[in-house]
N, C-alpha and C positions, 0 to 999 in steps of 0.2 A: 710917162707919156700916155695920155688918154687916147684910146683907139676911137676913131670916128664911127658912129653907127650909120649905116647907109639906108636905113628904112626898116620895114618889119614885114614878115610874112605871117599871115593870119589864116587859120584854118577854122572854118565855120562848120559847125554840125549841130543837129538837134540833140536834145538830151536822149531821144529815142535811139540815136546812132552812137551814143557816147561810150558804151561798153563793148562795142563791136570791133571785130578784126580789121574791118575796112578802115575805121577811124585810126586805129593804131598804126596800120601800114602806112596810110597817107601822112599822118603826123610825123612818123619816124623819118620818112623820106624828106619831108619839108624841114624838119628840124636839122637834118644833116646839110641840106642845101644852105639853110640860114647860117649855120656855123661856118661853112666854107666860104661864104660870101660876107661875113661879119654883119649879118642882119639880125635884128630881133626876131623872135618867134613867139607866137601866142595862139592857143587853142581857145575859141569862144563857143560856148554852149547857148543854144536857143531853146526856148520852150516850144514845144509843139512836136508833131509827128511827121516830119519830112525826112526822106532818106538820102537825099544828095548830100555830099560833102563838098565844100567849096574852098578854094585857096585863093587868097588875095594878096597883092602887094600894096603896102601903104607907105607913102613918103611924107613924113611930117604931118601936117595938118590936112593934106589933100584927101580927096575921096579915094578910098581903096579901089584898085583896079583888078578885075577877075583875071586870074591866071589859069585856073583848072577847076573842073567839076566832075566828080565821080557820081554817077547816077545809079547807085545800087548795083554796080557791076563787080566783076572780080578785079581787084586792084592789082595791076602789074607794076612793079616798081619802075621798070623801064619806061612805061607809058607816062607815069606821073612825072619822072624826071625829064622826059623829053619834052612834055608839055611845059613844064616850068622853064626849062632852058630856052625853049623857042619863044615863049611869051616874054620872058625877061630880056632876051636878046633884042627883040623887035621894040620893046619899050626903051631900051638903052639909046635908040636914035631920036627919041622924042625930047625936045629941049627942057621939058619940065622934069625929067628924070636924069639929072646930070650924075647923080650918085651911081646909077646903073651904067651910064656911059664910062665912068672911071673904072668899073669893074668888068667891062665887056670881055676882056681876055679870060678872066676867071670864070665868067658865065660859059664861055665856049668850052672850057676844059672840063665842065661838070660831066661826070659819067658814073 
């Protein structure tokens, strides 16, 4: 049986931030959430010198929805996880994101 993929979590960062601890911390947390929720995961590098790291949820061909932004601060895993959990829970009530609705219970169990 083929498992259904419920969307994708994307981490966007500039090549400037690509070798940093912040990106590694954020992407590790996002990868863990993606694995637990059966979501695809991808890190996307942009050219340029900007410091923020963004996390988006993408469902099929829809526009990605922002879930989290780290603006050059100290990454706290609890803060990243809490932001992802909160935003994904809210999105699960939108009719466009039925995949998130089906996994609402799993989203609430994230810790």
